[in-house]
C-alpha positions as CSV (number, residue, x, y, z in Angstrom):
1,M,106.8,99.4,-81.4
2,K,107.5,101.7,-78.4
3,E,106.0,104.7,-80.2
4,I,102.8,102.7,-81.0
5,L,102.5,101.7,-77.4
6,K,102.9,105.4,-76.3
7,S,100.2,106.4,-78.7
8,L,97.8,103.8,-77.5
9,Q,98.5,104.8,-73.9
10,K,97.7,108.5,-74.6
11,L,94.5,107.5,-76.4
12,S,93.5,105.5,-73.4
13,E,94.2,108.3,-70.9
14,F,92.2,110.8,-73.1
15,S,89.3,108.4,-73.3
16,S,89.2,107.9,-69.6
17,G,89.3,111.6,-69.0
18,V,86.4,112.2,-71.4
19,L,84.4,109.4,-69.7
20,L,85.0,110.9,-66.2
21,A,84.1,114.4,-67.3
22,C,80.8,113.1,-68.9
23,F,80.1,111.1,-65.7
24,L,80.5,114.2,-63.5
25,L,78.3,116.3,-65.8
26,V,75.4,114.0,-65.4
27,L,75.7,113.6,-61.6
28,S,72.6,115.1,-59.9
29,P,72.9,117.3,-56.8
30,E,71.6,114.3,-54.8
31,A,74.6,112.2,-56.0
32,W,77.1,114.9,-55.1
33,A,75.6,115.2,-51.6
34,Q,75.3,111.5,-50.6
35,G,78.4,111.8,-48.3
36,T,76.8,114.7,-46.2
37,T,74.8,113.7,-43.2
38,V,72.2,115.8,-41.4
39,Q,72.6,115.7,-37.5
40,R,70.0,116.7,-34.9
41,L,70.2,120.2,-33.5
42,G,72.8,120.8,-30.8
43,T,69.7,121.5,-28.6
44,P,67.0,119.5,-30.3
45,A,64.0,120.5,-28.0
46,L,63.6,124.3,-28.1
47,T,61.0,126.6,-26.5
48,A,60.1,130.2,-27.1
49,A,57.2,132.6,-26.9
50,P,55.6,134.3,-29.9
51,G,57.7,137.4,-30.8
52,Q,60.9,136.0,-29.3
53,S,64.0,134.8,-31.2
54,V,65.2,131.2,-31.2
55,T,68.7,129.9,-32.0
56,L,69.1,126.7,-33.9
57,A,72.5,124.9,-33.5
58,M,72.8,123.5,-37.0
59,R,75.0,120.4,-37.4
60,F,76.2,118.4,-40.4
61,N,78.8,115.8,-41.1
62,A,79.9,116.9,-44.5
63,V,81.8,116.5,-47.7
64,P,82.4,119.2,-50.3
65,M,79.3,119.8,-52.3
66,A,78.8,120.3,-56.0
67,E,77.7,123.9,-55.6
68,D,76.9,126.4,-52.9
69,Y,73.5,125.4,-51.6
70,G,71.1,127.3,-49.4
71,V,69.7,125.8,-46.1
72,F,66.0,125.9,-45.6
73,V,64.3,125.7,-42.1
74,H,60.7,124.8,-41.8
75,F,58.5,124.9,-38.7
76,V,55.8,122.3,-39.4
77,D,52.6,121.9,-37.4
78,A,50.6,118.8,-36.7
79,S,48.6,119.3,-40.0
80,G,51.8,119.5,-42.0
81,A,51.7,123.3,-42.6
82,N,55.0,125.2,-42.6
83,H,55.0,128.3,-40.3
84,A,58.6,129.4,-40.7
85,P,59.0,133.1,-41.0
86,A,61.1,135.1,-43.5
87,G,64.7,134.8,-42.6
88,A,64.6,131.1,-41.6
89,D,66.1,130.0,-44.9
90,H,69.7,131.1,-45.1
91,S,73.2,130.6,-46.6
92,P,75.5,128.8,-44.2
93,P,78.5,130.8,-43.0
94,V,80.8,128.4,-44.8
95,A,79.8,127.7,-48.4
96,T,78.7,124.1,-48.9
97,S,81.2,123.7,-51.8
98,R,83.9,124.0,-49.0
99,W,82.2,121.9,-46.4
100,S,84.3,119.1,-44.9
101,G,84.0,117.0,-41.7
102,T,81.9,118.4,-38.9
103,V,80.1,121.6,-39.8
104,A,78.4,123.4,-36.9
105,Y,77.0,126.9,-36.6
106,N,74.1,128.8,-35.0
107,H,71.3,130.3,-36.9
108,T,68.8,132.7,-35.1
109,V,65.2,133.0,-36.3
110,A,62.9,135.8,-35.1
111,L,59.4,134.3,-34.4
112,P,56.4,136.4,-35.4
113,S,54.2,137.7,-32.5
114,T,51.3,136.1,-34.4
115,L,52.8,132.6,-34.5
116,P,50.2,130.2,-33.0
117,R,51.1,128.4,-29.8
118,G,51.9,124.7,-30.2
119,T,54.7,122.3,-30.9
120,Y,56.4,122.3,-34.3
121,S,58.8,119.8,-35.9
122,I,61.9,121.6,-37.2
123,R,62.7,120.3,-40.7
124,V,65.8,121.4,-42.6
125,G,67.7,120.6,-45.7
126,L,69.6,122.0,-48.7
127,Y,68.3,123.5,-51.9
128,Q,69.7,124.9,-55.1
129,Q,69.8,128.7,-54.9
130,H,68.6,129.1,-58.5
131,S,65.9,126.5,-58.0
132,P,64.5,126.4,-54.4
133,W,62.5,123.2,-55.1
134,G,65.7,121.5,-56.2
135,R,66.3,119.9,-52.8
136,V,69.2,117.7,-52.0
137,S,69.1,114.1,-50.7
138,L,71.3,113.7,-47.6
139,G,72.3,111.0,-45.2
140,L,70.5,110.6,-41.8
141,G,72.2,111.2,-38.6
142,T,71.2,109.5,-35.3
143,G,67.5,110.3,-34.5
144,V,66.9,112.2,-37.8
145,T,64.0,111.3,-40.1
146,V,63.1,112.5,-43.6
147,D,59.7,113.1,-45.1
148,D,58.6,112.7,-48.7
149,Q,59.7,116.4,-49.5
150,L,63.4,115.8,-48.6
151,R,62.9,117.7,-45.3
152,Y,64.9,116.3,-42.4
153,T,63.4,116.5,-38.9
154,V,66.2,117.6,-36.5
155,G,64.3,118.8,-33.5
156,T,61.1,120.4,-32.1
157,L,60.0,124.0,-31.2
158,T,57.4,124.5,-28.6
159,V,55.9,128.0,-28.9
160,G,54.2,129.7,-25.9
161,A,53.8,127.2,-23.1
162,A,50.2,127.0,-22.1
163,T,50.9,127.9,-18.4
164,S,53.4,129.8,-16.4
165,E,56.0,127.9,-14.3
166,I,56.4,128.9,-10.7
167,L,59.9,128.6,-9.2
168,Q,61.3,128.3,-5.7
169,L,62.0,131.6,-3.9
170,A,65.4,133.1,-4.6
171,T,66.1,132.3,-1.0
172,P,63.9,129.3,-0.3
173,S,64.8,128.9,3.5
174,L,63.9,132.1,5.3
175,S,64.0,133.0,9.0
176,A,62.7,135.9,11.1
177,Q,61.7,136.8,14.7
178,P,58.1,137.9,15.5
179,G,57.7,141.5,14.6
180,Q,60.4,141.5,12.0
181,S,59.9,141.8,8.2
182,V,61.0,139.2,5.7
183,T,61.5,139.5,1.9
184,L,60.3,136.9,-0.5
185,G,62.2,136.7,-3.8
186,M,59.4,135.7,-6.1
187,R,60.3,134.0,-9.4
188,W,58.4,132.7,-12.4
189,N,59.0,131.4,-15.9
190,A,56.0,133.1,-17.4
191,V,53.7,133.4,-20.4
192,P,51.0,136.0,-20.9
193,Q,48.1,135.0,-18.6
194,G,45.3,136.7,-20.5
195,Q,44.3,138.9,-17.6
196,D,45.6,140.6,-14.5
197,Y,45.8,138.0,-11.7
198,Y,46.6,138.5,-8.1
199,V,49.3,136.5,-6.3
200,F,48.4,134.9,-3.0
201,V,51.0,134.0,-0.4
202,H,50.1,131.6,2.4
203,F,52.1,130.5,5.4
204,V,51.0,127.0,6.5
205,N,52.0,125.3,9.8
206,A,53.0,121.6,10.3
207,S,49.3,120.6,10.8
208,G,48.3,122.2,7.5
209,T,46.6,125.3,9.0
210,Q,46.9,128.5,7.1
211,M,48.3,131.2,9.5
212,P,46.9,134.8,9.8
213,L,49.8,136.3,7.8
214,S,49.0,137.4,4.3
215,G,51.3,138.3,1.5
216,D,48.7,138.6,-1.3
217,H,49.5,141.3,-3.9
218,L,49.2,142.5,-7.4
219,P,52.6,141.8,-9.2
220,P,54.5,144.9,-10.3
221,V,54.3,143.6,-13.9
222,S,50.8,142.8,-15.1
223,T,50.3,139.0,-15.5
224,A,48.6,139.8,-18.8
225,T,52.0,140.9,-20.2
226,W,54.2,138.4,-18.4
227,N,56.7,136.8,-20.7
228,G,59.9,134.8,-19.9
229,A,61.7,135.3,-16.5
230,V,59.7,137.4,-14.0
231,S,61.3,138.2,-10.6
232,Y,60.5,140.7,-7.9
233,N,60.6,141.1,-4.1
234,R,57.6,140.9,-1.8
235,T,58.0,142.0,1.8
236,V,55.8,140.9,4.7
237,T,55.9,141.7,8.4
238,V,55.6,138.8,10.8
239,P,53.1,139.7,13.6
240,S,54.7,140.1,17.1
241,S,52.2,137.4,18.3
242,F,53.1,134.9,15.6
243,P,53.9,131.4,17.1
244,A,57.4,130.1,16.8
245,G,57.9,127.3,14.3
246,Q,58.5,126.4,10.7
247,Y,56.0,127.2,8.0
248,T,55.8,126.3,4.4
249,I,55.3,129.2,2.0
250,R,52.6,128.4,-0.6
251,V,51.7,130.7,-3.4
252,G,49.6,130.9,-6.6
253,L,47.4,133.1,-8.8
254,Y,43.7,133.9,-8.6
255,S,41.3,136.2,-10.3
256,M,40.1,139.2,-8.2
257,S,36.6,138.6,-9.5
258,A,36.7,135.0,-8.2
259,P,39.3,134.7,-5.4
260,D,38.5,131.0,-4.7
261,T,39.2,130.0,-8.3
262,R,43.0,129.4,-8.4
263,I,45.0,129.1,-11.6
264,A,46.8,125.9,-12.4
265,L,50.5,126.4,-13.0
266,R,53.6,124.3,-13.8
267,A,55.7,123.4,-10.8
268,G,59.4,124.2,-11.3
269,P,62.3,122.3,-9.9
270,G,61.9,121.7,-6.1
271,V,58.3,123.1,-6.1
272,T,55.3,120.9,-5.1
273,V,51.6,121.5,-5.3
274,D,48.9,120.6,-2.8
275,G,45.3,119.7,-3.3
276,E,44.3,123.4,-3.1
277,T,46.4,124.5,-6.1
278,R,48.9,126.1,-3.8
279,Y,52.6,125.8,-4.7
280,T,55.2,125.3,-2.0
281,I,58.2,127.4,-2.9
282,G,60.1,127.7,0.4
283,T,59.9,127.8,4.2
284,L,59.8,130.4,6.9
285,T,61.3,129.7,10.4
286,V,59.9,132.1,13.0
287,G,61.2,132.8,16.5
288,Q,63.7,129.9,16.9
289,T,67.0,130.8,18.5
290,Q,70.0,130.0,16.4
291,P,71.6,126.8,17.7
292,T,75.1,126.5,18.8
293,T,75.5,123.1,17.2
294,T,74.1,122.0,13.9
295,Q,70.9,120.1,14.4
296,V,69.9,117.0,12.3
297,L,66.2,117.1,11.4
298,Q,63.9,114.3,10.2
299,L,63.7,113.9,6.4
300,S,60.9,116.0,4.9
301,N,59.5,112.7,3.9
302,P,60.5,110.4,6.8
303,A,58.6,107.3,5.8
304,L,59.8,106.3,2.3
305,S,59.0,103.3,0.2
306,A,60.4,101.9,-3.0
307,Q,60.7,98.7,-5.1
308,A,64.1,97.3,-5.7
309,G,65.5,98.9,-8.8
310,Q,63.7,102.2,-8.3
311,T,65.1,105.6,-7.3
312,V,64.0,107.2,-4.0
313,T,64.5,110.9,-3.0
314,L,65.5,111.9,0.5
315,G,64.5,115.4,1.6
316,M,67.6,116.3,3.8
317,R,67.0,118.9,6.5
318,W,69.3,120.6,9.0
319,N,69.1,123.5,11.4
320,A,72.6,124.7,11.0
321,V,75.5,126.8,12.2
322,P,78.7,127.4,10.2
323,M,81.0,124.4,10.6
324,S,84.7,124.5,11.0
325,Q,85.3,122.9,7.6
326,N,83.4,121.5,4.6
327,Y,82.2,118.1,5.7
328,Y,80.7,115.3,3.7
329,A,77.3,113.9,4.6
330,F,76.9,110.1,4.8
331,V,73.6,108.2,4.4
332,H,73.4,104.7,5.6
333,F,70.6,102.2,5.3
334,V,70.6,99.7,8.2
335,N,68.5,96.5,8.5
336,A,66.7,95.2,11.5
337,S,69.8,93.3,12.8
338,G,71.9,96.5,12.6
339,T,73.8,95.7,9.4
340,Q,74.6,98.5,7.1
341,M,73.5,97.6,3.6
342,P,75.5,98.1,0.3
343,L,73.5,101.2,-0.7
344,S,75.3,104.5,-0.3
345,G,74.0,108.0,-0.3
346,D,77.2,109.8,0.7
347,H,77.6,113.2,-0.8
348,L,79.0,116.7,-0.6
349,P,76.0,119.0,0.3
350,P,75.2,121.6,-2.3
351,V,75.9,124.4,0.2
352,D,79.3,124.1,1.9
353,T,79.0,123.2,5.6
354,S,81.5,126.0,6.4
355,I,78.9,128.6,5.5
356,W,75.8,126.7,6.7
357,S,73.4,128.9,8.6
358,G,69.8,128.5,9.6
359,A,67.4,126.1,7.8
360,I,69.3,124.0,5.2
361,S,67.2,121.7,3.0
362,Y,67.9,119.8,-0.3
363,N,67.1,116.6,-2.0
364,R,69.4,113.5,-2.4
365,S,68.4,110.7,-4.7
366,V,69.6,107.1,-4.4
367,T,68.8,104.1,-6.5
368,V,67.9,100.9,-4.7
369,P,69.8,97.9,-6.3
370,T,67.5,95.4,-8.1
371,N,68.8,92.6,-5.8
372,F,68.2,94.6,-2.6
373,P,66.4,92.4,0.0
374,A,62.8,93.4,0.8
375,G,62.4,94.8,4.3
376,T,62.3,98.0,6.4
377,Y,65.6,99.9,6.9
378,T,66.4,102.9,9.1
379,I,68.0,105.8,7.4
380,R,71.0,107.1,9.4
381,V,72.9,110.2,8.4
382,G,75.6,112.4,9.7
383,L,78.8,114.4,8.8
384,Y,82.4,113.5,8.5
385,P,85.7,115.1,7.2
386,L,87.1,113.7,4.0
387,S,90.5,113.4,5.6
388,A,89.2,111.1,8.3
389,P,86.0,109.4,7.2
390,N,85.6,107.5,10.5
391,N,85.8,110.7,12.6
392,R,82.1,111.5,12.6
393,V,80.9,114.9,13.8
394,T,78.7,115.1,16.9
395,L,75.5,116.9,16.1
396,A,72.2,117.8,17.9
397,A,69.3,115.5,17.3
398,G,66.1,117.4,16.2
399,P,62.5,116.4,17.1
400,G,61.9,112.7,16.4
401,V,65.6,112.1,15.6
402,T,67.7,109.6,17.6
403,A,71.4,108.9,17.6
404,D,73.0,105.5,17.7
405,N,76.3,104.6,19.3
406,E,78.2,105.2,16.0
407,T,77.3,108.9,15.8
408,R,74.6,108.2,13.2
409,Y,71.3,110.0,13.3
410,I,68.1,108.1,12.4
411,V,66.0,110.5,10.3
412,G,63.5,108.2,8.7
413,T,62.8,104.7,7.3
414,L,62.9,103.1,3.8
415,D,60.5,100.2,3.1
416,V,61.7,98.1,0.2
417,T,59.4,95.6,-1.6
418,G,60.2,93.0,-4.2
419,G,62.2,93.6,-7.3
420,T,61.2,95.5,-10.3
421,A,62.7,95.5,-13.8
422,P,65.3,98.3,-14.2
423,S,63.3,99.6,-17.3
424,G,60.9,101.1,-14.8
425,G,63.4,103.8,-13.7
426,G,65.9,106.1,-15.2
427,P,69.4,107.2,-14.4
428,V,70.1,108.3,-10.8
429,G,68.9,111.9,-10.3
430,Q,67.4,112.1,-13.8
431,D,63.8,112.3,-15.0
432,A,63.0,108.7,-16.2
433,S,60.5,110.0,-18.7
434,H,63.4,111.4,-20.8
435,Y,65.1,108.1,-21.3
436,V,64.6,104.6,-22.8
437,L,66.7,101.7,-21.3
438,T,68.9,100.1,-24.0
439,F,71.3,98.1,-22.0
440,S,71.0,96.5,-18.5
441,E,73.4,94.2,-16.7
442,E,72.3,93.5,-13.1
443,F,74.7,90.5,-12.7
444,N,71.8,88.4,-11.3
445,S,72.4,85.3,-13.5
446,G,76.1,84.8,-13.8
447,F,78.5,86.1,-16.4
448,D,76.5,86.7,-19.6
449,T,78.7,86.0,-22.6
450,S,76.0,87.2,-24.9
451,K,76.7,90.7,-23.6
452,W,80.3,90.6,-22.4
453,N,83.8,89.6,-23.6
454,N,86.4,88.5,-21.1
455,H,89.9,89.2,-22.3
456,I,93.2,91.0,-21.5
457,W,92.9,93.7,-24.2
458,Y,95.9,93.6,-26.5
459,E,97.8,91.2,-24.2
460,T,98.5,87.5,-24.3
461,P,95.6,85.7,-22.7
462,N,96.2,84.7,-19.1
463,P,94.5,81.5,-17.8
464,T,94.5,82.7,-14.2
465,I,90.9,83.5,-13.2
466,N,90.5,86.8,-11.2
467,Y,86.8,87.6,-11.8
468,A,83.4,86.1,-10.9
469,V,79.8,87.0,-10.6
470,K,78.4,86.3,-7.1
471,N,75.3,87.4,-5.3
472,G,74.4,89.8,-8.0
473,V,77.8,91.5,-8.2
474,L,80.6,91.3,-10.7
475,K,84.0,91.1,-8.9
476,I,87.4,91.6,-10.4
477,W,90.3,91.4,-8.0
478,P,94.1,91.7,-7.9
479,Q,95.8,88.4,-8.5
480,R,99.2,87.0,-9.3
481,D,99.5,84.5,-12.1
482,A,101.7,81.3,-12.2
483,S,104.7,83.5,-12.9
484,G,104.1,85.6,-9.8
485,S,103.1,88.7,-11.8
486,F,100.0,90.8,-11.6
487,F,97.9,90.9,-14.8
488,N,95.2,93.2,-16.3
489,R,91.6,92.1,-16.7
490,T,89.1,93.7,-19.1
491,I,85.4,93.0,-19.5
492,D,83.8,94.7,-22.5
493,T,80.9,94.6,-25.0
494,D,82.9,95.0,-28.2
495,G,81.0,93.5,-31.1
496,K,77.9,92.9,-28.9
497,Y,76.7,96.3,-27.8
498,Y,77.5,99.8,-29.1
499,Q,75.6,103.1,-28.7
500,T,76.0,106.7,-29.9
501,Y,74.8,109.3,-27.3
502,G,72.7,108.5,-24.2
503,F,73.3,108.1,-20.5
504,F,75.7,105.5,-19.2
505,E,75.9,104.5,-15.5
506,M,77.7,102.1,-13.2
507,E,77.3,101.4,-9.5
508,A,80.5,100.1,-8.0
509,K,82.8,99.8,-5.0
510,L,86.5,100.2,-5.7
511,P,89.5,98.1,-4.5
512,I,92.5,99.5,-2.5
513,G,96.2,99.1,-2.6
514,R,99.4,99.9,-4.4
515,G,99.1,99.7,-8.2
516,V,95.4,99.0,-8.6
517,W,93.7,100.9,-11.4
518,P,89.9,100.3,-11.8
519,A,88.1,102.0,-14.7
520,F,84.7,102.3,-16.4
521,W,84.8,103.8,-19.9
522,L,83.5,103.9,-23.4
523,F,85.7,103.1,-26.4
524,N,85.8,102.4,-30.1
525,H,88.4,101.9,-32.8
526,P,87.1,103.2,-36.1
527,G,90.2,103.1,-38.3
528,D,93.2,105.0,-36.9
529,R,91.1,107.0,-34.4
530,R,90.3,105.5,-31.0
531,P,87.7,107.9,-29.4
532,E,87.4,107.3,-25.7
533,I,85.3,108.6,-22.8
534,D,86.8,107.7,-19.4
535,I,83.9,107.9,-16.9
536,M,85.9,106.7,-13.9
537,E,89.5,105.9,-13.3
538,A,91.0,105.6,-9.8
539,Y,94.7,105.4,-8.7
540,P,94.6,104.8,-4.9
541,G,98.2,103.5,-4.9
542,G,99.5,107.0,-5.4
543,G,98.7,107.7,-1.7
544,P,98.1,111.0,0.0
545,D,100.9,112.8,-1.7
546,S,99.3,112.2,-5.1
547,G,95.8,113.2,-4.0
548,W,94.4,109.9,-5.3
549,G,94.6,107.8,-2.1
550,D,94.7,108.2,1.7
551,A,97.4,107.0,4.0
552,N,96.0,103.5,3.8
553,L,95.9,103.6,0.0
554,H,92.1,103.7,-0.1
555,P,90.7,105.5,-3.1
556,V,89.5,109.1,-2.2
557,A,89.4,110.5,-5.7
558,F,88.7,109.5,-9.3
559,A,89.2,111.1,-12.7
560,A,87.2,111.6,-15.9
561,T,88.8,112.3,-19.3
562,I,87.7,112.9,-22.9
563,W,89.8,111.6,-25.8
564,P,88.1,112.6,-29.1
565,N,90.8,111.0,-31.2
566,G,92.3,108.5,-28.8
567,A,94.8,108.5,-25.9
568,D,97.7,108.9,-28.3
569,N,96.4,112.4,-29.2
570,P,95.6,115.4,-27.0
571,N,92.6,115.1,-24.7
572,A,89.7,117.5,-24.7
573,G,89.6,117.8,-20.9
574,H,90.4,116.1,-17.7
575,K,88.8,116.4,-14.3
576,T,89.7,114.9,-10.9
577,L,87.0,114.8,-8.2
578,Q,88.1,114.6,-4.6
579,T,85.5,112.6,-2.8
580,V,84.8,110.0,-0.1
581,D,86.5,106.6,0.5
582,L,85.3,104.9,-2.6
583,S,86.2,101.4,-1.2
584,A,83.8,101.9,1.8
585,G,80.6,101.5,-0.2
586,F,78.8,101.6,-3.5
587,H,78.6,104.8,-5.6
588,T,77.3,105.6,-9.1
589,Y,79.6,106.9,-11.8
590,A,77.9,108.1,-15.0
591,V,78.2,110.3,-18.2
592,K,75.4,112.0,-20.1
593,W,76.7,112.0,-23.7
594,E,74.9,114.4,-25.9
595,P,75.7,115.7,-29.4
596,G,78.5,118.2,-28.7
597,R,78.4,117.8,-24.9
598,Q,79.4,115.3,-22.2
599,T,78.3,115.8,-18.6
600,F,79.8,113.6,-15.8
601,Y,78.0,112.6,-12.7
602,F,78.9,111.1,-9.3
603,D,76.1,109.7,-7.2
604,G,73.6,111.5,-9.4
605,Q,75.2,114.9,-9.1
606,P,76.9,116.6,-12.1
607,F,80.5,117.6,-11.5
608,W,82.0,118.4,-14.9
609,T,80.8,119.2,-18.4
610,V,82.9,119.2,-21.7
611,N,81.6,120.6,-25.0
612,V,83.1,118.4,-27.7
613,T,81.6,116.5,-30.7
614,M,82.1,112.7,-30.5
615,P,79.7,111.1,-33.0
616,D,81.2,107.5,-33.1
617,P,79.3,104.7,-31.5
618,M,81.2,103.2,-28.6
619,Y,81.1,100.1,-26.5
620,L,81.3,99.6,-22.7
621,M,84.5,98.6,-20.8
622,L,85.1,97.6,-17.2
623,D,88.6,96.7,-16.2
624,L,91.1,96.4,-13.4
625,W,94.6,97.2,-14.6
626,F,97.8,97.9,-12.7
627,G,100.3,100.8,-12.8
628,S,100.0,104.4,-14.1
629,A,99.5,106.9,-11.3
630,S,98.7,104.1,-8.9
631,G,102.3,102.8,-9.0
632,T,103.6,99.3,-9.3
633,P,101.8,96.6,-7.3
634,D,103.9,94.9,-4.7
635,G,103.8,92.7,-1.6
636,T,101.5,95.1,0.2
637,T,98.8,95.0,-2.5
638,P,95.9,93.0,-1.1
639,T,95.0,90.1,-3.5
640,G,92.0,87.9,-3.8
641,E,88.3,88.3,-3.9
642,G,88.1,90.3,-0.7
643,N,89.7,93.3,-2.4
644,S,87.6,93.4,-5.5
645,F,86.4,96.0,-8.0
646,E,82.7,95.2,-7.3
647,V,80.2,96.2,-9.9
648,N,76.5,96.1,-8.9
649,Y,75.1,97.1,-12.3
650,V,75.9,98.7,-15.6
651,R,73.0,100.4,-17.5
652,A,72.6,102.6,-20.5
653,W,69.7,104.6,-21.8
654,Q,69.0,106.5,-25.0
655,F,67.3,109.8,-25.1
656,R,63.6,109.8,-26.0
């Protein structure tokens, strides 16, 4: 009987093996490839000029394939025609039969000099080497689409921008005495212009009058052959009779045969254009004696207006001398009764104050909260040391600037009108046209359980309430429960809102004291992995010896961390930013999460970038925990609503 059973078992195993072999033989390439997903290019929006080379950052989430396929690359115009040159198709550096997990590599394509200008969709895919029309069906990554020819659109290529871009001067703030020479570092991102144009250089005073100082010239490289980055120096001599003052430097192109016909260009970052097709690329200060004390000047745009929810840009201006240390700049918005509003523009200037000299100008963007009261506010600025935020620096008040009795200098006004939907604006400091709002919590209508979960996160639920939504702000505060213990509180969107890639931003004011540990982060738990992006974590209880808090245990630093495979595994990077007292006002904390890259922002300014692939969708988390580098809370830890982690809004955008 046993022998019969053994024979039947062997027959069964043989039959199963034959069936499996037959099944594998009839599998199509498409069936083998279903586990491989095409991702968007690492840089999905590319630009180049005809004759240049362009590098495609190819990306797949892959499984081993049935054979070694080739990769095709098509550049498809609006009519559907493919313009890809020879060499676009290629064999990947790792054979597809050995693909597994994340596959990323660069492929460079030389564009023909005859390639027509325009925007092309970049369509890629796999094909059988022995039969190029044997294309392979693949999965779609985020933002990828497929056409009826099994071509996967992973990005765009714009060839030969129609116009050149004019950039700010290499040194945008210049100064000279009458009779001296000054050198202008001219800069352009250029395309061939079709003919040889002249460059005009105008110096315009505060009333808009063009001064009798000309810098017109023929560029050293013919504009007909301009291509890519063009830079050169142009020196002009200021006449000895030239009036003292500050002048804007406005430039552009014109045809020698028609000097009054100026050429429309693209304005680069920080460049503006007037109604005469003149592009302001810097300033020239003539004949002013170097001050002995840094002077605060009016904003370049002293009368500002915005709707609640919009972003407004302040043109900061100083006439400076080197300072004794690197100070922070504060920006306060004060109402008619003298009350400072919960809108902060504090920042570290882009040029260290210890090396300030002459004219200093830069832009600072702030977002007006959606619940900000309508009215007119004075904008008051100044400088302070990080070690003692209340010890403000005495400065000189420039023309039109007045100082109050708190060493704050009034440099302009902001007129705020009634609210606007947050979808009208983008992230702080970003171009709104590049984003689509996907999540907005303004906390204007209580705690929304359709968006948020309230729980303790892997702990026994605690009935003690230590959070509330009041006056458009979420507050979470340190509190002892019935047993006398402090307990953690987590607010998250698990199961209600997830997103892969995009821009995630919070505006908040942080609590103080021993043991408090506020955080804003992204998280998910797909299987055993727990990817995590910590946008903001603060540990003020560590005090001045730790670098996290000051002597009063106020937060003066926060950290950002990347955990591709969870906090139980090595992180991909960690950054601590020393900053201002984060309990004194509201600040924005954000991350721009792109395929293969994460950039972290504080008050709209980038401070850290990590290059790591994190393709899992994640949800939002806000919490106030206790411990870690902040120590153990004790009797000195302020409890109650007055010491809250206050969140004014949480927003998320997806890339367009």
